[in-house]
C-alpha positions in Angstrom: 89.2 93.8 78.0 92.4 94.7 77.3 95.2 94.8 79.0 98.5 96.3 78.2 101.3 96.6 80.7 105.8 97.0 81.1 107.6 97.2 83.9 110.7 97.0 85.3 110.9 96.8 88.9 113.9 97.4 91.9 114.1 94.1 93.5 115.5 95.5 96.2 112.5 98.0 97.1 108.8 97.4 98.6 108.0 101.0 98.7 104.4 102.1 97.6 103.1 105.6 99.0 99.7 106.9 98.0 101.1 110.6 97.1 97.5 112.4 95.6 94.2 111.8 94.7 91.7 113.9 93.3 88.5 112.9 92.5 85.0 113.5 91.3 81.7 112.4 89.1 81.8 113.0 85.2 77.8 112.0 84.9 75.9 109.9 87.8 77.6 106.9 86.5 80.9 107.8 85.2 83.8 109.3 88.0 87.3 110.0 87.2 90.3 109.3 89.7 93.8 111.1 89.4 96.1 109.3 91.5 100.4 110.0 92.6 102.2 107.1 93.8 105.5 106.7 95.1 106.5 102.8 94.2 109.8 100.6 93.4 108.9 100.8 89.7 111.4 101.8 86.9 109.7 102.7 84.6 105.8 101.5 84.2 103.7 101.8 82.0 100.1 100.5 82.2 96.9 100.7 80.3 93.2 98.5 81.1 89.9 99.1 79.7 87.0 97.1 80.2 83.6 97.0 79.4 81.9 94.6 81.8 83.0 93.8 85.3 83.1 95.8 88.7 84.3 99.6 87.5 84.5 99.5 83.6 86.4 101.5 82.0 90.1 102.8 81.6 93.4 103.3 83.2 96.1 104.9 82.5 98.9 104.5 84.4 103.1 105.8 83.6 105.7 105.8 86.3 109.6 106.3 85.8 112.6 106.5 88.6 110.0 105.2 91.4 106.8 107.7 91.2 103.6 106.9 89.1 100.2 108.7 88.2 97.0 107.7 87.0 94.3 108.6 85.7 91.0 106.1 85.2 88.3 106.9 84.3 84.7 104.3 85.5 82.2 103.8 86.0 80.5 103.6 89.5 78.4 101.0 89.2 78.6 96.9 89.6 77.8 94.2 87.6 75.7 91.7 88.4 76.5 88.2 86.9 74.2 86.7 87.3 71.7 88.9 85.0 74.4 89.9 82.7 73.7 93.7 83.5 74.3 96.6 85.7 74.4 96.8 89.1 73.6 99.8 91.5 71.8 101.3 94.3 69.2 102.9 91.9 67.8 99.1 90.8 68.7 96.9 94.6 
């Protein structure tokens, strides 16, 4: 996993609301989400990239003055830690 995060929060705010959510499929096992939030962050920049684990993929979040956008591209399958392989509804 690669992870980068920088944030400055408003310590007096507990605001967190979903403003919108758009999502869809790219292929059989790949999906995307584009979300908007109202939050307590003054500034937020976050990037995560995982290759294994549940819903592995890339996530980018950018926030400024209490509003954030998130772009997430991920695998819809779950990771089977016993066999170290992907597990989907096709091979249960």
